[in-house]
N, CA, C and O atoms as a CHARMM CRD file, in Angstrom:
* protein
*
  372
    1    1 UNK  N     76.54900 237.52700 100.76100 PROA 1      0.00000
    2    1 UNK  CA    75.39600 237.57000 101.67500 PROA 1      0.00000
    3    1 UNK  C     74.29400 238.49200 101.65700 PROA 1      0.00000
    4    1 UNK  O     74.46500 239.63500 101.23300 PROA 1      0.00000
    5    2 UNK  N     73.35100 238.16100 102.01200 PROA 2      0.00000
    6    2 UNK  CA    72.01900 238.93900 102.11200 PROA 2      0.00000
    7    2 UNK  C     71.87800 239.29300 103.46900 PROA 2      0.00000
    8    2 UNK  O     72.70200 238.96200 104.32100 PROA 2      0.00000
    9    3 UNK  N     70.84000 239.97100 103.70500 PROA 3      0.00000
   10    3 UNK  CA    70.52900 240.52600 105.16800 PROA 3      0.00000
   11    3 UNK  C     69.23900 239.63000 105.50700 PROA 3      0.00000
   12    3 UNK  O     68.35200 240.04700 106.25300 PROA 3      0.00000
   13    4 UNK  N     69.21300 238.58400 105.00400 PROA 4      0.00000
   14    4 UNK  CA    67.93200 237.72600 105.51000 PROA 4      0.00000
   15    4 UNK  C     68.65400 236.61500 106.53300 PROA 4      0.00000
   16    4 UNK  O     69.79100 236.15800 106.41600 PROA 4      0.00000
   17    5 UNK  N     67.85500 236.36900 107.37100 PROA 5      0.00000
   18    5 UNK  CA    68.21200 235.18600 108.57200 PROA 5      0.00000
   19    5 UNK  C     67.10000 234.19400 108.45900 PROA 5      0.00000
   20    5 UNK  O     65.93400 234.54600 108.28200 PROA 5      0.00000
   21    6 UNK  N     67.48400 232.92800 108.56700 PROA 6      0.00000
   22    6 UNK  CA    66.61700 231.75700 108.64400 PROA 6      0.00000
   23    6 UNK  C     65.71200 231.93600 109.97200 PROA 6      0.00000
   24    6 UNK  O     66.16200 232.22000 111.08200 PROA 6      0.00000
   25    7 UNK  N     64.39700 231.72300 109.66400 PROA 7      0.00000
   26    7 UNK  CA    63.44200 231.76300 110.74700 PROA 7      0.00000
   27    7 UNK  C     63.36900 230.66500 111.82500 PROA 7      0.00000
   28    7 UNK  O     62.76600 230.79700 112.89000 PROA 7      0.00000
   29    8 UNK  N     64.08400 229.50700 111.41400 PROA 8      0.00000
   30    8 UNK  CA    64.10900 228.33900 112.14600 PROA 8      0.00000
   31    8 UNK  C     65.50100 228.50200 113.12100 PROA 8      0.00000
   32    8 UNK  O     65.48900 228.49200 114.35200 PROA 8      0.00000
   33    9 UNK  N     66.52100 228.63100 112.38100 PROA 9      0.00000
   34    9 UNK  CA    67.86900 228.62500 113.10900 PROA 9      0.00000
   35    9 UNK  C     68.76600 229.90800 113.30200 PROA 9      0.00000
   36    9 UNK  O     69.79800 229.98000 113.96900 PROA 9      0.00000
   37   10 UNK  N     68.16800 230.87900 112.59300 PROA 10     0.00000
   38   10 UNK  CA    68.78400 232.32800 112.84800 PROA 10     0.00000
   39   10 UNK  C     70.09700 232.30500 111.99700 PROA 10     0.00000
   40   10 UNK  O     70.95600 233.10400 112.36900 PROA 10     0.00000
   41   11 UNK  N     70.38300 231.55300 110.96200 PROA 11     0.00000
   42   11 UNK  CA    71.56300 231.39800 110.31700 PROA 11     0.00000
   43   11 UNK  C     71.43500 232.63600 109.37400 PROA 11     0.00000
   44   11 UNK  O     70.33000 233.12300 109.13100 PROA 11     0.00000
   45   12 UNK  N     72.70800 233.18200 108.79700 PROA 12     0.00000
   46   12 UNK  CA    72.71000 234.02700 107.84600 PROA 12     0.00000
   47   12 UNK  C     72.39600 233.24300 106.52300 PROA 12     0.00000
   48   12 UNK  O     72.94600 232.14800 106.41000 PROA 12     0.00000
   49   13 UNK  N     71.60100 233.65900 105.53700 PROA 13     0.00000
   50   13 UNK  CA    71.25800 232.94600 104.38500 PROA 13     0.00000
   51   13 UNK  C     71.90700 233.64700 103.14200 PROA 13     0.00000
   52   13 UNK  O     71.98200 234.87000 103.01800 PROA 13     0.00000
   53   14 UNK  N     72.34800 232.76800 102.27500 PROA 14     0.00000
   54   14 UNK  CA    73.17700 233.27600 101.14400 PROA 14     0.00000
   55   14 UNK  C     72.10800 233.38800 100.03600 PROA 14     0.00000
   56   14 UNK  O     71.04400 232.76900 100.01000 PROA 14     0.00000
   57   15 UNK  N     72.50900 234.17800  99.22600 PROA 15     0.00000
   58   15 UNK  CA    71.58800 234.24800  97.94100 PROA 15     0.00000
   59   15 UNK  C     71.15900 233.06400  97.15200 PROA 15     0.00000
   60   15 UNK  O     70.08200 232.95900  96.56600 PROA 15     0.00000
   61   16 UNK  N     72.18700 232.11700  97.20100 PROA 16     0.00000
   62   16 UNK  CA    71.76800 230.79800  96.68600 PROA 16     0.00000
   63   16 UNK  C     70.60600 230.10100  97.36300 PROA 16     0.00000
   64   16 UNK  O     69.65100 229.59500  96.77400 PROA 16     0.00000
   65   17 UNK  N     70.82400 230.14000  98.81200 PROA 17     0.00000
   66   17 UNK  CA    69.87600 229.51500  99.74900 PROA 17     0.00000
   67   17 UNK  C     68.55200 230.27500  99.64100 PROA 17     0.00000
   68   17 UNK  O     67.50100 229.68000  99.88100 PROA 17     0.00000
   69   18 UNK  N     68.55700 231.53000  99.29900 PROA 18     0.00000
   70   18 UNK  CA    67.08000 232.25800  99.11500 PROA 18     0.00000
   71   18 UNK  C     66.46400 231.87800  97.81400 PROA 18     0.00000
   72   18 UNK  O     65.24700 231.70400  97.74700 PROA 18     0.00000
   73   19 UNK  N     67.24200 231.74100  96.77100 PROA 19     0.00000
   74   19 UNK  CA    66.93700 231.18600  95.50900 PROA 19     0.00000
   75   19 UNK  C     66.41800 229.73400  95.62100 PROA 19     0.00000
   76   19 UNK  O     65.28700 229.50900  95.18900 PROA 19     0.00000
   77   20 UNK  N     67.06900 228.83100  96.10700 PROA 20     0.00000
   78   20 UNK  CA    66.45900 227.56300  96.39600 PROA 20     0.00000
   79   20 UNK  C     65.25800 227.43600  97.36400 PROA 20     0.00000
   80   20 UNK  O     64.36500 226.60300  97.20600 PROA 20     0.00000
   81   21 UNK  N     65.30800 228.32600  98.37600 PROA 21     0.00000
   82   21 UNK  CA    64.26400 228.20200  99.23200 PROA 21     0.00000
   83   21 UNK  C     64.46200 227.28000 100.41600 PROA 21     0.00000
   84   21 UNK  O     63.45500 226.97600 101.05400 PROA 21     0.00000
   85   22 UNK  N     65.61400 226.80800 100.77900 PROA 22     0.00000
   86   22 UNK  CA    66.24700 225.93300 101.77800 PROA 22     0.00000
   87   22 UNK  C     67.23000 226.42200 102.53500 PROA 22     0.00000
   88   22 UNK  O     68.16900 226.93200 101.92400 PROA 22     0.00000
   89   23 UNK  N     67.27300 226.40200 103.81200 PROA 23     0.00000
   90   23 UNK  CA    68.43400 226.94300 104.69400 PROA 23     0.00000
   91   23 UNK  C     69.36100 225.38000 104.66200 PROA 23     0.00000
   92   23 UNK  O     68.91600 224.24100 104.80400 PROA 23     0.00000
   93   24 UNK  N     70.62300 225.77800 104.44900 PROA 24     0.00000
   94   24 UNK  CA    71.50600 224.71800 104.52800 PROA 24     0.00000
   95   24 UNK  C     72.08700 224.41900 105.80700 PROA 24     0.00000
   96   24 UNK  O     72.84800 223.46000 105.93200 PROA 24     0.00000
   97   25 UNK  N     71.75200 225.25000 106.86600 PROA 25     0.00000
   98   25 UNK  CA    72.16800 225.05200 108.11000 PROA 25     0.00000
   99   25 UNK  C     71.38900 224.25100 108.98100 PROA 25     0.00000
  100   25 UNK  O     71.93300 223.59900 109.87300 PROA 25     0.00000
  101   26 UNK  N     70.05900 224.24000 108.78800 PROA 26     0.00000
  102   26 UNK  CA    69.06800 223.47400 109.41700 PROA 26     0.00000
  103   26 UNK  C     68.30400 222.54000 108.61800 PROA 26     0.00000
  104   26 UNK  O     67.76900 221.55600 109.12800 PROA 26     0.00000
  105   27 UNK  N     68.21900 222.86800 107.11400 PROA 27     0.00000
  106   27 UNK  CA    67.84900 221.85900 106.10400 PROA 27     0.00000
  107   27 UNK  C     66.33700 222.13300 105.98200 PROA 27     0.00000
  108   27 UNK  O     65.64800 221.43200 105.24200 PROA 27     0.00000
  109   28 UNK  N     65.80900 223.15600 106.70800 PROA 28     0.00000
  110   28 UNK  CA    64.22000 223.48700 106.46100 PROA 28     0.00000
  111   28 UNK  C     63.95700 224.53600 105.53900 PROA 28     0.00000
  112   28 UNK  O     64.79800 225.35700 105.17100 PROA 28     0.00000
  113   29 UNK  N     62.75800 224.49100 105.16900 PROA 29     0.00000
  114   29 UNK  CA    62.34700 225.63200 104.16400 PROA 29     0.00000
  115   29 UNK  C     62.32600 226.98200 104.79600 PROA 29     0.00000
  116   29 UNK  O     62.11000 227.19800 105.98800 PROA 29     0.00000
  117   30 UNK  N     62.61800 228.03200 103.70400 PROA 30     0.00000
  118   30 UNK  CA    62.76000 229.35200 104.39100 PROA 30     0.00000
  119   30 UNK  C     61.29000 229.84800 104.26800 PROA 30     0.00000
  120   30 UNK  O     60.58100 229.65600 103.28000 PROA 30     0.00000
  121   31 UNK  N     60.87600 230.59400 105.54100 PROA 31     0.00000
  122   31 UNK  CA    59.47400 230.76400 105.69700 PROA 31     0.00000
  123   31 UNK  C     59.33600 231.96300 104.64800 PROA 31     0.00000
  124   31 UNK  O     60.31200 232.43700 104.06500 PROA 31     0.00000
  125   32 UNK  N     58.00700 232.40700 104.46800 PROA 32     0.00000
  126   32 UNK  CA    57.66900 233.52700 103.59700 PROA 32     0.00000
  127   32 UNK  C     57.98900 234.91500 104.18000 PROA 32     0.00000
  128   32 UNK  O     58.38800 235.89100 103.54400 PROA 32     0.00000
  129   33 UNK  N     57.74400 234.83500 105.50900 PROA 33     0.00000
  130   33 UNK  CA    58.28800 236.23200 106.26100 PROA 33     0.00000
  131   33 UNK  C     59.42400 236.62900 106.26700 PROA 33     0.00000
  132   33 UNK  O     59.61300 237.84500 106.30700 PROA 33     0.00000
  133   34 UNK  N     60.54200 235.70800 106.22700 PROA 34     0.00000
  134   34 UNK  CA    61.92600 236.03500 106.00300 PROA 34     0.00000
  135   34 UNK  C     62.23600 236.76900 104.72600 PROA 34     0.00000
  136   34 UNK  O     63.09700 237.64800 104.68600 PROA 34     0.00000
  137   35 UNK  N     61.48000 236.37400 103.61600 PROA 35     0.00000
  138   35 UNK  CA    61.70300 237.20100 102.48400 PROA 35     0.00000
  139   35 UNK  C     61.04200 238.41400 102.60700 PROA 35     0.00000
  140   35 UNK  O     61.67100 239.35900 102.13100 PROA 35     0.00000
  141   36 UNK  N     59.97800 238.67400 103.09400 PROA 36     0.00000
  142   36 UNK  CA    59.28000 240.02100 103.36600 PROA 36     0.00000
  143   36 UNK  C     60.34300 240.94700 104.11000 PROA 36     0.00000
  144   36 UNK  O     60.72300 242.04400 103.70200 PROA 36     0.00000
  145   37 UNK  N     60.73500 240.33300 105.22600 PROA 37     0.00000
  146   37 UNK  CA    61.54900 241.20800 106.24800 PROA 37     0.00000
  147   37 UNK  C     62.84500 241.73200 105.39500 PROA 37     0.00000
  148   37 UNK  O     63.44100 242.79000 105.59900 PROA 37     0.00000
  149   38 UNK  N     63.15100 240.73900 104.37900 PROA 38     0.00000
  150   38 UNK  CA    64.44400 240.98200 103.69600 PROA 38     0.00000
  151   38 UNK  C     64.22500 241.99600 102.44900 PROA 38     0.00000
  152   38 UNK  O     65.15500 242.41700 101.76100 PROA 38     0.00000
  153   39 UNK  N     62.87300 242.32400 102.26100 PROA 39     0.00000
  154   39 UNK  CA    62.74500 243.12400 101.17800 PROA 39     0.00000
  155   39 UNK  C     62.67900 242.51500  99.86000 PROA 39     0.00000
  156   39 UNK  O     62.73500 243.22000  98.85200 PROA 39     0.00000
  157   40 UNK  N     62.53400 240.94200  99.78700 PROA 40     0.00000
  158   40 UNK  CA    62.66900 240.27700  98.56400 PROA 40     0.00000
  159   40 UNK  C     61.13700 239.75600  98.24400 PROA 40     0.00000
  160   40 UNK  O     60.33200 239.66600  99.17200 PROA 40     0.00000
  161   41 UNK  N     60.81200 239.45500  97.04900 PROA 41     0.00000
  162   41 UNK  CA    59.64900 238.82700  96.73200 PROA 41     0.00000
  163   41 UNK  C     59.17500 237.53200  96.97200 PROA 41     0.00000
  164   41 UNK  O     57.99600 237.19500  96.87200 PROA 41     0.00000
  165   42 UNK  N     60.20900 236.73200  97.32600 PROA 42     0.00000
  166   42 UNK  CA    60.02500 235.56200  97.63700 PROA 42     0.00000
  167   42 UNK  C     60.69600 234.41000  96.69800 PROA 42     0.00000
  168   42 UNK  O     61.36500 234.76700  95.72800 PROA 42     0.00000
  169   43 UNK  N     60.52300 233.09000  96.97600 PROA 43     0.00000
  170   43 UNK  CA    61.20000 232.02400  96.24200 PROA 43     0.00000
  171   43 UNK  C     60.73500 232.20300  94.95000 PROA 43     0.00000
  172   43 UNK  O     59.58600 232.60400  94.76200 PROA 43     0.00000
  173   44 UNK  N     61.70400 231.88400  93.77700 PROA 44     0.00000
  174   44 UNK  CA    61.35400 231.95900  92.53000 PROA 44     0.00000
  175   44 UNK  C     60.62700 230.66000  92.30000 PROA 44     0.00000
  176   44 UNK  O     60.92200 229.76700  93.09400 PROA 44     0.00000
  177   45 UNK  N     59.75800 230.38000  91.39500 PROA 45     0.00000
  178   45 UNK  CA    58.89100 229.16000  91.16900 PROA 45     0.00000
  179   45 UNK  C     59.87400 228.16200  90.63000 PROA 45     0.00000
  180   45 UNK  O     59.79400 227.00500  91.04300 PROA 45     0.00000
  181   46 UNK  N     60.75900 228.47500  89.78300 PROA 46     0.00000
  182   46 UNK  CA    61.65700 227.55200  89.18000 PROA 46     0.00000
  183   46 UNK  C     62.59800 226.80300  90.19800 PROA 46     0.00000
  184   46 UNK  O     62.99300 225.65400  89.99800 PROA 46     0.00000
  185   47 UNK  N     62.87200 227.43300  91.13100 PROA 47     0.00000
  186   47 UNK  CA    63.67300 226.78500  92.21500 PROA 47     0.00000
  187   47 UNK  C     62.93500 225.72900  93.03900 PROA 47     0.00000
  188   47 UNK  O     61.93700 225.95900  93.72300 PROA 47     0.00000
  189   48 UNK  N     63.55500 224.51300  92.89200 PROA 48     0.00000
  190   48 UNK  CA    62.80400 223.28300  93.35700 PROA 48     0.00000
  191   48 UNK  C     63.89100 222.67100  94.37200 PROA 48     0.00000
  192   48 UNK  O     65.07500 222.93200  94.16100 PROA 48     0.00000
  193   49 UNK  N     63.54700 221.89900  95.42000 PROA 49     0.00000
  194   49 UNK  CA    64.57100 221.37200  96.12900 PROA 49     0.00000
  195   49 UNK  C     65.40900 220.19400  95.53500 PROA 49     0.00000
  196   49 UNK  O     64.60500 219.45500  94.96600 PROA 49     0.00000
  197   50 UNK  N     66.40700 219.80600  95.44600 PROA 50     0.00000
  198   50 UNK  CA    67.21900 218.85800  94.92600 PROA 50     0.00000
  199   50 UNK  C     66.51700 217.63000  94.70700 PROA 50     0.00000
  200   50 UNK  O     66.50400 217.10500  93.59400 PROA 50     0.00000
  201   51 UNK  N     65.87300 217.09000  95.80000 PROA 51     0.00000
  202   51 UNK  CA    65.10200 215.92800  95.58500 PROA 51     0.00000
  203   51 UNK  C     63.98900 215.97700  94.59000 PROA 51     0.00000
  204   51 UNK  O     63.66900 214.92000  94.04600 PROA 51     0.00000
  205   52 UNK  N     63.35000 217.10400  94.28500 PROA 52     0.00000
  206   52 UNK  CA    62.37200 217.10000  93.39500 PROA 52     0.00000
  207   52 UNK  C     63.01400 217.14700  92.18800 PROA 52     0.00000
  208   52 UNK  O     62.59100 216.37100  91.33100 PROA 52     0.00000
  209   53 UNK  N     64.08400 217.98000  91.85800 PROA 53     0.00000
  210   53 UNK  CA    64.66000 217.89600  90.49000 PROA 53     0.00000
  211   53 UNK  C     65.17100 216.51600  90.01100 PROA 53     0.00000
  212   53 UNK  O     65.27300 216.21700  88.82100 PROA 53     0.00000
  213   54 UNK  N     65.45800 215.76500  90.96400 PROA 54     0.00000
  214   54 UNK  CA    66.18100 214.34200  90.39900 PROA 54     0.00000
  215   54 UNK  C     65.06200 213.36100  90.63300 PROA 54     0.00000
  216   54 UNK  O     65.23600 212.25000  90.13200 PROA 54     0.00000
  217   55 UNK  N     64.07900 213.53900  91.22000 PROA 55     0.00000
  218   55 UNK  CA    63.00200 212.34000  91.35600 PROA 55     0.00000
  219   55 UNK  C     62.33500 211.82700  90.18000 PROA 55     0.00000
  220   55 UNK  O     61.78800 212.61100  89.40400 PROA 55     0.00000
  221   56 UNK  N     62.33100 210.44500  89.96000 PROA 56     0.00000
  222   56 UNK  CA    61.98600 209.91300  88.89600 PROA 56     0.00000
  223   56 UNK  C     60.49000 209.74000  89.16100 PROA 56     0.00000
  224   56 UNK  O     60.03000 209.69200  90.30200 PROA 56     0.00000
  225   57 UNK  N     59.72000 209.64300  87.99700 PROA 57     0.00000
  226   57 UNK  CA    58.19300 209.62300  87.93900 PROA 57     0.00000
  227   57 UNK  C     57.81300 207.89000  87.99400 PROA 57     0.00000
  228   57 UNK  O     58.22600 207.07100  87.17200 PROA 57     0.00000
  229   58 UNK  N     57.05800 207.63200  89.00100 PROA 58     0.00000
  230   58 UNK  CA    56.57000 206.33000  89.30300 PROA 58     0.00000
  231   58 UNK  C     55.34100 206.07600  88.51100 PROA 58     0.00000
  232   58 UNK  O     54.39800 206.86700  88.48900 PROA 58     0.00000
  233   59 UNK  N     55.37300 204.88100  87.82000 PROA 59     0.00000
  234   59 UNK  CA    54.20700 204.42000  87.10300 PROA 59     0.00000
  235   59 UNK  C     53.21300 203.45500  87.81400 PROA 59     0.00000
  236   59 UNK  O     53.73300 202.53800  88.45000 PROA 59     0.00000
  237   60 UNK  N     52.07400 203.52300  87.79800 PROA 60     0.00000
  238   60 UNK  CA    51.17500 202.73400  88.16900 PROA 60     0.00000
  239   60 UNK  C     51.31100 201.42000  87.82600 PROA 60     0.00000
  240   60 UNK  O     51.60900 201.23800  86.64500 PROA 60     0.00000
  241   61 UNK  N     51.16700 200.34300  88.58500 PROA 61     0.00000
  242   61 UNK  CA    51.20900 198.86900  87.77200 PROA 61     0.00000
  243   61 UNK  C     50.11300 198.85500  86.95300 PROA 61     0.00000
  244   61 UNK  O     49.07700 199.49000  87.15100 PROA 61     0.00000
  245   62 UNK  N     50.42000 197.88700  85.72600 PROA 62     0.00000
  246   62 UNK  CA    49.35700 197.82200  84.83300 PROA 62     0.00000
  247   62 UNK  C     48.14600 196.62200  85.36700 PROA 62     0.00000
  248   62 UNK  O     48.42200 195.59700  85.99000 PROA 62     0.00000
  249   63 UNK  N     47.14300 196.93700  85.05700 PROA 63     0.00000
  250   63 UNK  CA    46.07400 196.00900  85.74000 PROA 63     0.00000
  251   63 UNK  C     45.98000 194.84500  84.68600 PROA 63     0.00000
  252   63 UNK  O     45.79300 194.95800  83.47500 PROA 63     0.00000
  253   64 UNK  N     46.15500 193.68600  85.43700 PROA 64     0.00000
  254   64 UNK  CA    46.11500 192.21800  84.95200 PROA 64     0.00000
  255   64 UNK  C     44.73400 191.79100  85.12400 PROA 64     0.00000
  256   64 UNK  O     44.18000 191.84000  86.22200 PROA 64     0.00000
  257   65 UNK  N     44.10800 191.33200  83.96300 PROA 65     0.00000
  258   65 UNK  CA    42.57700 190.78900  84.16400 PROA 65     0.00000
  259   65 UNK  C     42.57100 189.63400  85.05100 PROA 65     0.00000
  260   65 UNK  O     41.56900 189.35000  85.70700 PROA 65     0.00000
  261   66 UNK  N     43.83900 188.83500  85.10700 PROA 66     0.00000
  262   66 UNK  CA    43.58500 187.61200  85.91600 PROA 66     0.00000
  263   66 UNK  C     43.79800 188.08200  87.45700 PROA 66     0.00000
  264   66 UNK  O     43.34000 187.30200  88.29200 PROA 66     0.00000
  265   67 UNK  N     44.30200 189.01400  87.84200 PROA 67     0.00000
  266   67 UNK  CA    44.20700 189.52300  89.22800 PROA 67     0.00000
  267   67 UNK  C     42.89200 190.13100  89.66400 PROA 67     0.00000
  268   67 UNK  O     42.76500 190.57700  90.80400 PROA 67     0.00000
  269   68 UNK  N     41.73400 190.16200  88.61500 PROA 68     0.00000
  270   68 UNK  CA    40.50100 190.87200  89.17700 PROA 68     0.00000
  271   68 UNK  C     39.72000 189.88000  89.93300 PROA 68     0.00000
  272   68 UNK  O     39.80600 188.67300  89.71100 PROA 68     0.00000
  273   69 UNK  N     38.86500 190.46300  90.93700 PROA 69     0.00000
  274   69 UNK  CA    38.27000 189.52400  91.99900 PROA 69     0.00000
  275   69 UNK  C     37.14200 188.67600  91.04400 PROA 69     0.00000
  276   69 UNK  O     36.66300 189.13000  90.00400 PROA 69     0.00000
  277   70 UNK  N     36.89900 187.66000  91.48800 PROA 70     0.00000
  278   70 UNK  CA    36.08800 186.71300  91.13600 PROA 70     0.00000
  279   70 UNK  C     34.41600 187.22100  91.14700 PROA 70     0.00000
  280   70 UNK  O     34.03000 188.05100  91.97000 PROA 70     0.00000
  281   71 UNK  N     33.70900 186.75300  90.36700 PROA 71     0.00000
  282   71 UNK  CA    32.51000 187.20100  90.46700 PROA 71     0.00000
  283   71 UNK  C     31.71700 187.01800  91.70700 PROA 71     0.00000
  284   71 UNK  O     31.00300 187.94400  92.09000 PROA 71     0.00000
  285   72 UNK  N     31.78100 185.89100  92.37500 PROA 72     0.00000
  286   72 UNK  CA    31.29300 185.79000  93.66300 PROA 72     0.00000
  287   72 UNK  C     31.90700 186.62400  94.81900 PROA 72     0.00000
  288   72 UNK  O     31.28600 186.84100  95.86000 PROA 72     0.00000
  289   73 UNK  N     33.06700 187.04400  94.59600 PROA 73     0.00000
  290   73 UNK  CA    33.76000 187.97400  95.72700 PROA 73     0.00000
  291   73 UNK  C     32.88300 189.29200  95.44200 PROA 73     0.00000
  292   73 UNK  O     32.35600 189.88100  96.38600 PROA 73     0.00000
  293   74 UNK  N     32.74800 189.71400  94.19600 PROA 74     0.00000
  294   74 UNK  CA    32.06000 190.87600  93.95800 PROA 74     0.00000
  295   74 UNK  C     30.49200 190.84900  94.35000 PROA 74     0.00000
  296   74 UNK  O     29.94300 191.86500  94.77700 PROA 74     0.00000
  297   75 UNK  N     29.88700 189.77800  94.20200 PROA 75     0.00000
  298   75 UNK  CA    28.63000 189.47600  94.73900 PROA 75     0.00000
  299   75 UNK  C     28.57100 189.74200  96.28600 PROA 75     0.00000
  300   75 UNK  O     27.79500 190.51200  96.85300 PROA 75     0.00000
  301   76 UNK  N     29.38700 189.08200  96.76900 PROA 76     0.00000
  302   76 UNK  CA    29.67500 189.23600  98.46400 PROA 76     0.00000
  303   76 UNK  C     29.85800 190.59400  98.76000 PROA 76     0.00000
  304   76 UNK  O     29.22100 190.98400  99.73900 PROA 76     0.00000
  305   77 UNK  N     30.60500 191.48000  98.14000 PROA 77     0.00000
  306   77 UNK  CA    30.92300 192.73500  98.69900 PROA 77     0.00000
  307   77 UNK  C     29.71200 193.65900  98.48500 PROA 77     0.00000
  308   77 UNK  O     29.45400 194.48200  99.36400 PROA 77     0.00000
  309   78 UNK  N     28.96700 193.58400  97.40100 PROA 78     0.00000
  310   78 UNK  CA    27.62600 194.12900  97.04300 PROA 78     0.00000
  311   78 UNK  C     26.71700 193.87000  98.24700 PROA 78     0.00000
  312   78 UNK  O     26.28100 194.83200  98.88000 PROA 78     0.00000
  313   79 UNK  N     26.37300 192.45200  98.63500 PROA 79     0.00000
  314   79 UNK  CA    25.68600 192.02000  99.54600 PROA 79     0.00000
  315   79 UNK  C     26.01400 192.78100 100.95200 PROA 79     0.00000
  316   79 UNK  O     25.09300 193.09200 101.70700 PROA 79     0.00000
  317   80 UNK  N     27.24600 193.03600 101.23100 PROA 80     0.00000
  318   80 UNK  CA    27.62400 193.65600 102.48000 PROA 80     0.00000
  319   80 UNK  C     27.46600 194.94200 102.31300 PROA 80     0.00000
  320   80 UNK  O     27.20100 195.53400 103.35800 PROA 80     0.00000
  321   81 UNK  N     27.54000 195.65700 101.26700 PROA 81     0.00000
  322   81 UNK  CA    27.23000 196.95200 101.31800 PROA 81     0.00000
  323   81 UNK  C     25.66800 197.17500 101.41800 PROA 81     0.00000
  324   81 UNK  O     25.22500 198.05400 102.15700 PROA 81     0.00000
  325   82 UNK  N     25.04100 196.56400 100.84700 PROA 82     0.00000
  326   82 UNK  CA    23.52600 196.56800 100.80600 PROA 82     0.00000
  327   82 UNK  C     23.07200 196.24700 102.43000 PROA 82     0.00000
  328   82 UNK  O     22.17400 196.92100 102.93500 PROA 82     0.00000
  329   83 UNK  N     23.60100 195.41400 103.02900 PROA 83     0.00000
  330   83 UNK  CA    23.25300 194.94900 104.47200 PROA 83     0.00000
  331   83 UNK  C     23.56600 196.28000 105.32900 PROA 83     0.00000
  332   83 UNK  O     22.74900 196.78500 106.10000 PROA 83     0.00000
  333   84 UNK  N     24.82900 196.76500 105.09400 PROA 84     0.00000
  334   84 UNK  CA    25.28700 197.80700 105.96600 PROA 84     0.00000
  335   84 UNK  C     24.38500 199.10700 105.72300 PROA 84     0.00000
  336   84 UNK  O     24.12100 199.85800 106.66200 PROA 84     0.00000
  337   85 UNK  N     24.02900 199.28800 104.71600 PROA 85     0.00000
  338   85 UNK  CA    23.14800 200.53100 104.22400 PROA 85     0.00000
  339   85 UNK  C     21.42500 200.20800 104.90500 PROA 85     0.00000
  340   85 UNK  O     20.71900 201.11900 105.33800 PROA 85     0.00000
  341   86 UNK  N     21.06600 198.97900 104.87600 PROA 86     0.00000
  342   86 UNK  CA    19.77900 198.75300 105.50100 PROA 86     0.00000
  343   86 UNK  C     19.93800 198.87900 106.94600 PROA 86     0.00000
  344   86 UNK  O     18.99200 199.29200 107.61700 PROA 86     0.00000
  345   87 UNK  N     21.01300 198.57000 107.46800 PROA 87     0.00000
  346   87 UNK  CA    21.25400 198.79600 109.01900 PROA 87     0.00000
  347   87 UNK  C     21.44200 200.16200 109.31300 PROA 87     0.00000
  348   87 UNK  O     21.22800 200.44800 110.49000 PROA 87     0.00000
  349   88 UNK  N     21.76900 201.04500 108.60100 PROA 88     0.00000
  350   88 UNK  CA    22.06500 202.40900 108.75000 PROA 88     0.00000
  351   88 UNK  C     20.65400 202.98400 108.76600 PROA 88     0.00000
  352   88 UNK  O     20.21800 203.66400 109.69500 PROA 88     0.00000
  353   89 UNK  N     20.02000 202.68400 107.74700 PROA 89     0.00000
  354   89 UNK  CA    18.53000 203.25100 107.48100 PROA 89     0.00000
  355   89 UNK  C     17.56200 202.70900 108.58900 PROA 89     0.00000
  356   89 UNK  O     16.67500 203.46700 108.98200 PROA 89     0.00000
  357   90 UNK  N     17.66200 201.53400 109.08500 PROA 90     0.00000
  358   90 UNK  CA    16.81800 201.21700 110.24800 PROA 90     0.00000
  359   90 UNK  C     17.30100 201.84100 111.51500 PROA 90     0.00000
  360   90 UNK  O     16.48000 201.98500 112.42200 PROA 90     0.00000
  361   91 UNK  N     18.36600 202.17600 111.66400 PROA 91     0.00000
  362   91 UNK  CA    18.68300 202.76700 112.81700 PROA 91     0.00000
  363   91 UNK  C     18.13600 204.11600 113.11400 PROA 91     0.00000
  364   91 UNK  O     17.89200 204.53700 114.24400 PROA 91     0.00000
  365   92 UNK  N     17.93000 204.88500 111.76900 PROA 92     0.00000
  366   92 UNK  CA    17.40500 206.07700 111.85600 PROA 92     0.00000
  367   92 UNK  C     15.97100 206.03900 112.16200 PROA 92     0.00000
  368   92 UNK  O     15.43800 207.03500 112.65100 PROA 92     0.00000
  369   93 UNK  N     15.38700 205.11000 111.94800 PROA 93     0.00000
  370   93 UNK  CA    13.75000 204.88600 111.80900 PROA 93     0.00000
  371   93 UNK  C     13.19000 204.90900 113.32200 PROA 93     0.00000
  372   93 UNK  O     11.98700 204.76500 113.53800 PROA 93     0.00000
């Protein structure tokens, strides 16, 4: 046991919890002031929550040229943007 207490629930924190940076009693991250009060330097950078250790990387879906908007849709979007810009400019005149 260490002499540190959780800032959220006041539970005694173990050395493992201090290394992980998470309180097992309330599930919240241990605040920086808890480390300072205990005379420690803070959570180690290598210690990550278990969810981040086991998370898999998501990849963006590949762009399919068939899903691209048609030329007429792009033209309408451009015309709408020009129209909005004209209205904004006229509002300030």
